[in-house]
VEXPAGU-592008 format. One record per residue (C-alpha): residue in one letter; z, y, x; residue number from 0. Coordinates in steps of 0.001 Angstrom, whole numbers. Each point is the difference from the previous one (the first is absolute). Example, Ala and Ser with C-alpha at 12.3 -4.5 7.8 and 13.67 -1.06 7.14 Angstrom:
residues 2
aa/zz/yy/xx/i
A/7800/-4500/12300/0
S/-660/3440/1370/1
//
This chain:
residues 701
aa/zz/yy/xx/i
X/-62048/87486/50292/0
X/-1657/-3490/-414/1
X/256/253/-3851/2
X/-1651/3527/89/3
X/-2722/-819/2200/4
X/-1288/-3653/-741/5
X/1040/-473/-3585/6
X/-1517/1020/-3210/7
X/3093/2023/-759/8
X/-1108/2471/2866/9
X/-3381/568/1552/10
X/-1112/-3171/1203/11
X/-3505/498/-1095/12
X/-474/3105/2016/13
X/1723/-1337/3097/14
X/-1939/-3254/224/15
X/-3405/1887/-555/16
X/944/2312/2983/17
X/984/-2918/2202/18
X/-3172/-1825/-1064/19
X/-2077/3160/739/20
X/1498/277/3452/21
X/-274/-3716/808/22
X/-2260/765/3030/23
X/3000/1530/1940/24
X/1957/-3350/182/25
X/-1977/-1043/2823/26
X/888/3179/1875/27
X/3772/-626/-887/28
X/-346/-3727/1075/29
X/-1473/1236/3425/30
X/2714/2687/308/31
X/2856/-2627/-328/32
X/-1608/-2230/2642/33
X/-660/2882/2416/34
X/3697/1340/-486/35
X/1616/-3313/465/36
X/-2260/-600/3263/37
X/1199/3322/1477/38
X/3515/-656/-792/39
X/-158/-3349/1687/40
X/-1640/1502/2951/41
X/2783/2547/52/42
X/2717/-2645/-60/43
X/1356/1133/-3255/44
X/1055/-3315/-1586/45
X/1949/-1626/2872/46
X/-108/2318/3154/47
X/829/-1763/3103/48
X/1179/3330/1685/49
X/2878/123/-2810/50
X/1334/-3446/-254/51
X/1650/-727/-3279/52
X/-1580/2656/-1793/53
X/-2808/-456/-2517/54
X/-2507/2617/-1798/55
X/691/2743/2439/56
X/-2440/1563/2593/57
X/2639/1772/2299/58
X/3685/-213/81/59
X/1407/2811/-2017/60
X/-3228/1198/-1649/61
X/-964/-2374/-2751/62
X/-1798/2494/-2350/63
X/-3354/-270/1491/64
X/-532/-3802/43/65
X/1531/-321/-3367/66
X/-2052/2656/-1448/67
X/-3223/-1673/1168/68
X/1397/-3175/-1528/69
X/824/1699/-3228/70
X/-3526/1345/-106/71
X/-1391/-3656/487/72
X/2286/-1129/-2783/73
X/-1372/2911/-2296/74
X/-3579/-862/1132/75
X/581/-3792/-999/76
X/1468/1117/-3272/77
X/-2962/2222/-674/78
X/-2314/-3076/907/79
X/1804/-1988/-2748/80
X/-196/2649/-2608/81
X/-3971/549/621/82
X/-602/-3931/-324/83
X/736/592/-3762/84
X/-3480/-652/-896/85
X/253/-3726/1365/86
X/3818/-306/-642/87
X/917/2271/-3006/88
X/3529/-1296/-110/89
X/690/697/3711/90
X/863/3799/-492/91
X/2874/-1124/-2501/92
X/1548/-2506/2627/93
X/-261/2682/2748/94
X/1607/2736/-2146/95
X/2863/-2010/-1331/96
X/1228/-724/3538/97
X/484/3664/334/98
X/3161/-270/-2049/99
X/2180/-2179/2590/100
X/-1700/2036/2896/101
X/937/3221/-1419/102
X/3510/-1241/-370/103
X/259/-1056/3485/104
X/-1706/3257/1208/105
X/2618/1958/-2106/106
X/2733/-1941/1674/107
X/-1128/681/3446/108
X/-463/3475/-612/109
X/3578/629/-1759/110
X/1859/-2258/2281/111
X/2775/2054/1972/112
X/-60/-444/3667/113
X/2797/-2424/1115/114
X/1066/-1121/3442/115
X/-1560/-3016/1222/116
X/2277/-3112/-403/117
X/622/-2191/2996/118
X/-1529/-3471/230/119
X/2912/-1552/1636/120
X/3754/221/-837/121
X/909/204/3765/122
X/-1813/3493/227/123
X/2656/1387/-2363/124
X/2953/1643/1966/125
X/3106/1842/-1165/126
X/1750/-87/-3194/127
X/-1559/3271/-1129/128
X/-3462/-1363/403/129
X/660/-3270/-1866/130
X/1543/1760/-2920/131
X/-2926/2433/-108/132
X/-2447/-2937/283/133
X/1839/-1841/-2924/134
X/-478/3111/-2047/135
X/-3773/191/1035/136
X/-458/-3702/-971/137
X/2026/618/-3268/138
X/-2330/2996/-941/139
X/-3095/-1922/1026/140
X/946/-2833/-2552/141
X/784/2599/-2765/142
X/-3008/1821/705/143
X/-2331/-3014/-69/144
X/1692/-1240/-3280/145
X/-400/3388/-1645/146
X/-3847/242/1153/147
X/-948/-3401/-1272/148
X/1938/503/-3424/149
X/-1752/3191/-271/150
X/-3299/-1540/742/151
X/943/-2942/-2441/152
X/595/2537/-2842/153
X/-2988/1924/948/154
X/-2497/-2818/-389/155
X/1763/-1356/-3172/156
X/-508/3578/-1415/157
X/-3541/148/1077/158
X/-800/-3305/-1563/159
X/1693/849/-3375/160
X/-1483/3419/99/161
X/-3513/-1616/414/162
X/516/-2478/-2626/163
X/1526/2664/-2370/164
X/-3156/2096/413/165
X/-2560/-2747/-151/166
X/1171/-2026/-2934/167
X/-566/2871/-2577/168
X/-3037/827/1541/169
X/-1391/-3316/-301/170
X/1233/-151/-3795/171
X/-1752/3465/-688/172
X/-3308/-774/1752/173
X/-368/-3713/-823/174
X/-3223/805/-2093/175
X/-1484/1575/2686/176
X/942/-2859/2633/177
X/-2031/-2431/-2479/178
X/-2844/2337/-189/179
X/-273/128/3653/180
X/92/-3956/406/181
X/-2657/-295/-2675/182
X/-1929/2530/1571/183
X/-23/-1638/3546/184
X/-3147/-1421/881/185
X/1231/-2933/2094/186
X/3119/-2076/690/187
X/530/2076/3259/188
X/-7/3192/-1863/189
X/2615/-1225/-2557/190
X/2359/-1066/2903/191
X/-250/3492/1418/192
X/686/1353/-3278/193
X/2946/-2217/-222/194
X/1072/1064/3391/195
X/-83/3618/-926/196
X/2360/-663/-2925/197
X/2307/-2340/1502/198
X/405/1810/3404/199
X/3320/1779/-1309/200
X/1407/-3496/-701/201
X/-734/-1333/3321/202
X/1457/3209/1417/203
X/3116/-431/-1994/204
X/415/-3706/1092/205
X/-441/912/3625/206
X/2674/2524/-189/207
X/2420/-2417/-1556/208
X/-881/-2453/2872/209
X/853/2865/2542/210
X/3318/710/-2006/211
X/823/-3764/474/212
X/-526/180/3639/213
X/2431/2940/191/214
X/2333/-1908/-2090/215
X/48/-2804/2174/216
X/1297/2194/2718/217
X/2652/1773/-2180/218
X/1567/-3365/-1330/219
X/-7/-1413/3466/220
X/1300/3059/1751/221
X/3547/-1428/488/222
X/-1168/-3272/1742/223
X/-2540/2239/2186/224
X/2775/1985/1064/225
X/2062/-3012/1083/226
X/-2810/-748/2220/227
X/653/3105/2051/228
X/1525/-1769/3367/229
X/907/3294/1738/230
X/2092/1378/-3059/231
X/1795/-3502/-297/232
X/831/248/3754/233
X/1031/3529/-356/234
X/2507/-600/-2628/235
X/1529/-3283/1236/236
X/-517/-596/3539/237
X/3221/1536/1651/238
X/-421/-1813/3330/239
X/-2674/2442/1137/240
X/1711/3021/-975/241
X/2554/2244/1609/242
X/3656/-185/-531/243
X/15/2842/-2213/244
X/-2962/-1394/-1971/245
X/1926/-3250/-353/246
X/3067/1860/-1299/247
X/-1893/2013/-2648/248
X/-1575/-3171/-1459/249
X/3477/-2133/85/250
X/1296/3107/-1922/251
X/-2977/-357/-2364/252
X/392/-3649/-315/253
X/3954/59/-620/254
X/-660/1755/-3298/255
X/-2267/-3046/-1078/256
X/1618/-2806/1486/257
X/3284/-464/-1765/258
X/788/-3288/1437/259
X/71/1495/3716/260
X/3362/518/1404/261
X/-705/851/3598/262
X/-2810/1252/2282/263
X/-1016/-3385/1371/264
X/-289/-1509/-3684/265
X/-2075/3055/-984/266
X/-2166/-549/3328/267
X/-611/-3669/-1160/268
X/-1046/1173/-3469/269
X/-2327/2450/1512/270
X/-1702/-2770/1876/271
X/-44/-2122/-3067/272
X/-1722/3015/-1764/273
X/-2523/292/2724/274
X/-968/-3642/-427/275
X/-192/605/-3506/276
X/-2319/2855/374/277
X/-2205/-1800/2424/278
X/-316/-2747/-2560/279
X/-743/2524/-2740/280
X/-2491/1477/2261/281
X/-1710/-3429/461/282
X/312/-1074/-3571/283
X/-1424/3111/-1257/284
X/-2944/120/2160/285
X/-802/-3820/-1090/286
X/408/923/-3551/287
X/-2191/2825/72/288
X/-2607/-2049/1841/289
X/-12/-2535/-2738/290
X/-461/2798/-2504/291
X/-2769/1491/1741/292
X/-1685/-3424/557/293
X/577/-818/-3663/294
X/-1313/3422/-1374/295
X/-2836/-184/2353/296
X/-1087/-3555/-799/297
X/349/556/-3750/298
X/-2021/3123/274/299
X/-2518/-1816/1640/300
X/20/-2815/-2901/301
X/-353/2911/-2547/302
X/-2651/1707/1747/303
X/-1805/-3205/302/304
X/430/-931/-3776/305
X/-1193/3318/-1181/306
X/-2982/54/2437/307
X/-969/-3251/-1455/308
X/433/943/-3735/309
X/-1949/3301/500/310
X/-2810/-1607/2051/311
X/-254/-2515/-2895/312
X/77/2559/-2870/313
X/-2193/2802/1556/314
X/-3629/-651/-864/315
X/-1398/2193/2739/316
X/1917/1182/3129/317
X/1277/3410/-661/318
X/3361/-822/-1562/319
X/488/-3007/2412/320
X/-525/2155/2771/321
X/2406/2553/-1197/322
X/2592/-2548/-567/323
X/-534/-1398/3398/324
X/330/3530/1580/325
X/3357/631/-1943/326
X/1187/-3320/1072/327
X/-903/346/3715/328
X/1615/3536/-99/329
X/3270/-1442/-1496/330
X/30/-2489/2897/331
X/-704/2405/2591/332
X/2577/2671/-1421/333
X/2671/-2974/-82/334
X/-648/-930/3465/335
X/428/3637/1400/336
X/2983/431/-2495/337
X/1840/-2949/1593/338
X/-924/1189/3417/339
X/1497/3565/-429/340
X/2856/-416/-2546/341
X/1364/-3452/1226/342
X/-873/692/3866/343
X/2980/-2306/1136/344
X/-1063/-2840/-2253/345
X/-3638/156/905/346
X/1071/-154/3698/347
X/2498/-2969/-686/348
X/-2964/-1823/-1858/349
X/-2225/562/3053/350
X/2725/-1269/2426/351
X/348/-3034/-2356/352
X/-3594/-720/-108/353
X/-298/196/3960/354
X/2954/-2610/260/355
X/-1828/-2522/-2064/356
X/-489/-3344/2091/357
X/-3421/-503/-1800/358
X/-1164/3781/977/359
X/1241/-675/3510/360
X/-2131/-3409/126/361
X/-3044/2098/-1126/362
X/493/2638/2678/363
X/440/-2703/2502/364
X/-3426/-1447/-1175/365
X/-1745/3339/764/366
X/671/-588/3648/367
X/-2027/-3353/72/368
X/-3355/19/1643/369
X/-1808/-891/-3466/370
X/1623/2887/-1670/371
X/-1122/2378/2722/372
X/-3711/-1598/-448/373
X/1/443/-3559/374
X/1376/3765/362/375
X/-2867/329/2577/376
X/-2688/-1342/-2341/377
X/1056/2333/-2800/378
X/690/3136/2029/379
X/-2804/-36/2673/380
X/-2390/1699/-2274/381
X/2240/3163/-356/382
X/851/68/3716/383
X/-2637/2565/905/384
X/1166/2305/-2682/385
X/3611/-323/1211/386
X/-914/666/3601/387
X/-2070/3174/-923/388
X/2744/1240/-2199/389
X/2563/-677/2808/390
X/-2342/1796/2616/391
X/-291/3112/-2174/392
X/3733/-21/-862/393
X/837/-85/3870/394
X/-2695/2826/587/395
X/1673/2182/-2538/396
X/3411/-685/1529/397
X/-1234/910/3521/398
X/-1490/3218/-1377/399
X/3262/1040/-1800/400
X/2022/-763/3139/401
X/2028/-2777/-1518/402
X/-1263/-2766/2421/403
X/-278/463/3707/404
X/-1306/-3516/508/405
X/-3622/-324/841/406
X/-388/-3398/-1779/407
X/-2679/-167/-2748/408
X/1693/-1549/-2827/409
X/3272/593/-1643/410
X/3450/-1690/892/411
X/-71/-2283/-2936/412
X/-3518/-1266/365/413
X/613/-463/3851/414
X/3228/-2065/-719/415
X/-1898/-2330/-2595/416
X/-2785/-369/2596/417
X/2397/-694/2627/418
X/1843/-2720/-2094/419
X/-3475/-1474/-699/420
X/-760/-315/3488/421
X/2944/-2247/394/422
X/-1222/-2316/-2590/423
X/-1142/-3598/1071/424
X/-3712/987/-362/425
X/-1367/-3701/446/426
X/2021/-1328/-2776/427
X/-412/3203/-2111/428
X/-3937/-241/214/429
X/55/-3630/-700/430
X/1868/695/-3176/431
X/-2549/2908/-665/432
X/-2742/-2606/-131/433
X/1870/-2371/-2221/434
X/1042/3062/-2316/435
X/-3623/1339/-201/436
X/-1095/-3436/-930/437
X/2509/-513/-2525/438
X/-739/3466/-1537/439
X/-3624/-816/-166/440
X/616/-3282/-1773/441
X/2184/1592/-2524/442
X/-2525/2670/-484/443
X/-2919/-2112/-509/444
X/1751/-3010/-1856/445
X/250/1967/-3474/446
X/-3932/807/259/447
X/-731/-3625/514/448
X/2575/-951/-2646/449
X/-1727/2175/-2573/450
X/-3497/-1484/853/451
X/1672/-3416/-262/452
X/1649/704/-3547/453
X/-3122/1625/-1169/454
X/-1983/-3179/956/455
X/2598/-2187/-1564/456
X/-317/1889/-3229/457
X/-3689/-349/-160/458
X/408/-3667/1036/459
X/2593/-614/-2856/460
X/-2157/1886/-2680/461
X/-1137/-3204/-1828/462
X/2917/-2228/548/463
X/2380/-1261/-2520/464
X/3302/2082/-585/465
X/2155/-2684/1479/466
X/-2374/-411/2982/467
X/406/3652/647/468
X/3728/-229/-72/469
X/-175/-3030/2607/470
X/-2593/1591/2288/471
X/2188/3327/-28/472
X/3086/-1972/687/473
X/-1668/-1765/2965/474
X/-1588/2874/1367/475
X/3182/1897/-218/476
X/1943/-2536/1695/477
X/-2264/-244/2746/478
X/-155/3701/568/479
X/3862/123/128/480
X/-124/-2273/2884/481
X/-1939/2755/2039/482
X/2407/2321/1785/483
X/-2291/3161/-334/484
X/-663/-512/-3755/485
X/2298/2343/-2144/486
X/1309/-1972/-2906/487
X/80/2803/-2669/488
X/-3827/16/270/489
X/-280/-3191/-1697/490
X/1997/773/-3284/491
X/-2262/2637/-1248/492
X/-3064/-2182/609/493
X/1634/-2887/-1826/494
X/802/2432/-2845/495
X/-3801/1148/-308/496
X/-1519/-3494/183/497
X/2719/-2029/-2163/498
X/860/2675/-2643/499
X/-3562/714/-1052/500
X/-121/-320/-3771/501
X/-3628/-1409/548/502
X/1216/-2910/1890/503
X/3453/-666/-1172/504
X/-314/-1859/-3274/505
X/3484/1055/-911/506
X/-361/3901/-48/507
X/1102/2690/2469/508
X/3600/-234/-494/509
X/319/-3687/565/510
X/-2469/391/2907/511
X/2266/2574/1623/512
X/2987/-2526/-476/513
X/-2011/-2947/1536/514
X/-905/2541/2869/515
X/3459/701/730/516
X/806/-3712/-81/517
X/-2674/-932/2464/518
X/874/2811/2354/519
X/3700/-947/88/520
X/-844/-3641/411/521
X/-2525/959/2932/522
X/2802/2152/1735/523
X/2430/-2854/-67/524
X/-2349/-2638/1112/525
X/-1074/2216/2834/526
X/3542/888/968/527
X/668/-3606/131/528
X/-2938/-905/2120/529
X/679/2789/2381/530
X/3478/-868/405/531
X/-354/-3847/409/532
X/-3438/-145/1563/533
X/-282/2948/2055/534
X/3628/1008/744/535
X/1150/-3565/552/536
X/-2626/-870/2684/537
X/543/3431/1697/538
X/3582/-463/-8/539
X/-201/-2820/2558/540
X/-1609/2106/2576/541
X/2580/1783/2329/542
X/-2202/2841/680/543
X/-680/719/-3653/544
X/3755/43/-481/545
X/592/2315/2664/546
X/-2749/2400/-1005/547
X/1191/-42/-3569/548
X/3762/822/1489/549
X/2037/-2625/-2100/550
X/2803/702/2338/551
X/52/3737/-276/552
X/2308/1688/-2374/553
X/-2465/1350/-2482/554
X/-1511/-3422/-530/555
X/3356/-1575/-98/556
X/1070/2549/-2560/557
X/-3080/-963/-2099/558
X/815/-3822/406/559
X/3593/581/-1275/560
X/-1244/1482/-3035/561
X/-2879/-2498/-785/562
X/2414/-2760/495/563
X/2207/830/-3008/564
X/-751/-2243/-2914/565
X/-992/1484/-3464/566
X/-1500/3369/-719/567
X/2055/2299/2135/568
X/-1244/3599/-89/569
X/-844/317/3720/570
X/-1704/-3250/178/571
X/-2426/960/-2795/572
X/-581/3254/1490/573
X/-1186/-1564/3236/574
X/-2030/-2746/-1456/575
X/-1666/2202/-2697/576
X/-386/3389/2042/577
X/-999/-1538/3552/578
X/-3670/-606/663/579
X/-1260/-3287/-1361/580
X/-1188/-1951/2987/581
X/2751/1024/2631/582
X/3047/-421/-2398/583
X/-941/-3423/-990/584
X/-904/-1083/3371/585
X/3378/1514/1511/586
X/1641/-1972/-2660/587
X/-1802/-3137/1282/588
X/985/728/3522/589
X/3572/442/-843/590
X/-88/-3325/-1723/591
X/1299/1403/-3481/592
X/-127/-2013/-3173/593
X/-3287/235/-1801/594
X/1467/-163/-3455/595
X/2525/2547/789/596
X/-2606/2347/1371/597
X/-2250/-846/-3019/598
X/3007/981/-2326/599
X/567/3359/1756/600
X/-3728/487/-199/601
X/-20/194/-3893/602
X/681/3619/-573/603
X/-3455/754/1713/604
X/-1049/-242/-3713/605
X/1040/3672/-104/606
X/-2890/672/2422/607
X/-2452/-2547/-1275/608
X/44/1045/-3647/609
X/-942/3892/538/610
X/-2544/-1123/2739/611
X/-1670/-2548/-2280/612
X/6/2303/-2929/613
X/-1722/2690/1990/614
X/-3051/-2222/136/615
X/379/-968/-3569/616
X/233/3460/-1227/617
X/-3030/1007/2178/618
X/-2079/-2063/-2459/619
X/887/2291/-2758/620
X/-412/3357/1727/621
X/-3208/685/-1947/622
X/1681/-412/-3523/623
X/2623/2768/461/624
X/1757/2315/2653/625
X/3233/-1537/-1041/626
X/-1097/-3374/1692/627
X/-1158/1843/3278/628
X/3251/1825/243/629
X/1985/-3135/-686/630
X/-1766/-1739/2738/631
X/827/2762/2224/632
X/3510/1/-1021/633
X/202/-3739/759/634
X/-1185/649/3553/635
X/2728/2636/200/636
X/2528/-2388/-1323/637
X/-1058/-2592/2701/638
X/487/2857/2594/639
X/3430/867/-1175/640
X/1228/-3574/-368/641
X/-1478/-686/3666/642
X/1936/3165/1372/643
X/3195/-1205/-1696/644
X/-359/-3534/1724/645
X/-518/1746/3210/646
X/3050/2032/-248/647
X/1853/-3039/-1244/648
X/-1155/-1841/3242/649
X/1573/2731/2330/650
X/3176/13/-2057/651
X/263/-3828/-31/652
X/-223/40/3797/653
X/2239/2853/599/654
X/2679/-1419/-2598/655
X/-112/-3313/2067/656
X/532/2008/3313/657
X/2903/1651/-1589/658
X/1730/-2969/-1205/659
X/-949/-2582/2914/660
X/-983/2418/2741/661
X/2063/-1748/2689/662
X/-877/-3511/-1157/663
X/-3812/1134/42/664
X/298/1502/3601/665
X/1913/-2787/1467/666
X/-2075/-2164/2199/667
X/-326/-3705/-1127/668
X/-361/-3128/2039/669
X/-3151/-960/-1798/670
X/-1672/2927/1188/671
X/592/-251/3687/672
X/-3374/-1143/748/673
X/-1553/2863/-1854/674
X/2369/2450/1726/675
X/-938/-1370/3272/676
X/-3750/499/-597/677
X/803/3692/-1138/678
X/2137/544/3315/679
X/-2740/-1459/2111/680
X/-2960/2085/-1377/681
X/2179/3168/52/682
X/668/-566/3724/683
X/-3606/-845/688/684
X/-1116/3053/-1876/685
X/2274/1984/1793/686
X/-1022/-1208/3398/687
X/-3763/102/-1032/688
X/156/3416/-1651/689
X/-2983/2195/940/690
X/536/3533/-851/691
X/-3131/2505/-285/692
X/1002/1542/3365/693
X/-337/-3601/1588/694
X/-3202/-761/-1256/695
X/-3067/350/2184/696
X/-2076/3165/-869/697
X/-3386/-1982/627/698
X/-729/-3620/-467/699
X/-2874/-1379/2089/700
//
């Protein structure tokens, strides 16, 4: 359908003209989507409180009305996407190709036979006949799922091959017409649209191949996934919970398979061993599938990112890049939904694994602190009136439907949230609110003043010698690094602009870029040393600062263990290069770490400095060619990618330290007795002096 509607092989011209002619209806579709979603929210469709544990249903036993409205909202959203073809000509292609996996899922839903609901717990199964019937049901489900995913895999492969088989001869036949259309195009954007029309079947074929690979992953791992069904494993081998008749049946079944067993006791022992074996298989299979899913997911993310960078670099305008970006985002979305649906037990295991991470538990614990509550209050306060109005309207609709007899004005969830907020220690929270507001204002205004300062510096250094410009840039950058609110990455593009300028650099543009990178790297190293030794070393002598930093807490102790390792360990480099400039170096000084070892671990920061400095350097060439402009954007994107990798690496390094030395990190140490006593004293004082909202006076004279 996508090939016939949106490619030159079909009727793309007429379809696009129709959509562009009716573009004015897009606003009505958008309004319809918002209205329908609002109506469904007011009717408690998404997570109804009167039907606990159910989602996307209006009434228990009747889900057609609500889901019908939801389908209409989705259709209106799709129509809005189609009608935006004038501004985003490639959007209809991306939307249409998603119909392929959606149609497969819909077909599966409509043709799936009705089967009894399987129990959630093995203890709910009683009787030999029920257990045998359940084993047959589970075995049938496994075969049915494997057959479905196998059929889906072959269907997607066939669609991909069929699309290519039709497209390749057509391209060879109409190659001259394609060249004529490209020559007749009036602008680069028109040429890209011509290319999109001709290449759409190729993108559709690639998409079908990707979907086939998704289904193939499920088919190849079907045996491992079946081994994760704990109920089936217990049904087969847990003889202790069965009846005597059931035990005799399974003993007879095992006798034919265990040649070494000579009597019932030995056979029972063999059964216990088999039970342990299958429990181990269950855990092993779950972990193996989790690793496979994670590896495939990260590989797919890396591939998507690489392809996005390549197409962003090659495309002269935006149409091809937007289409590729849409396809890649659709792949990622489809993969996430596929994992959730087809590897449901594995996705649950991964979720439980994430919840048990010590670092995540530490972050959850931080959310209960007063400063975290103050930050949430600062960010969420503007939306509070909207939330209250929506909650009031929702509660009114519930009373009108007879679902709620309470006379309260707000819904239960909002009332519970407000009730928890009333128990906060409001004097402390409000104090932190003022601090957070001040910090946010400083960080908001600092870039503005920094840009003014850098612009003035650029004007002041206009008549200086090249080496004086390098020295002035180095000195100013080192000074700015010492200020906490100043972001370090802003300095690197400025250095690229003033140092790489061919009119100022006597060695040419290329050598100017090299010198700029050297100046920025040296500036970063000197700033880190000054921050660590001068600021961190002095602040580390203050007990209040050490306690505020939390050097005795588990996360900081984990970071300290990582940073103490000599050499260029991966976790050490991730923390020193990916952490915020000022806090990371000052923390290293407070922890009394070696300056030289920290500087050694900071060396990979070149991966961030190089693209940021080149962003400013390539900005000077923006008027010469679009390639320079896009290369500069690519450098900025590369910086973002490297920074994201560093941030992910920080989390991995800390979590890895928790996994390996969790007991040692959490164990109290004698050197932190004074800090622990201060924490205990403050906690007791805060508990005794806690002032909830109900305890505060309503009026203050």
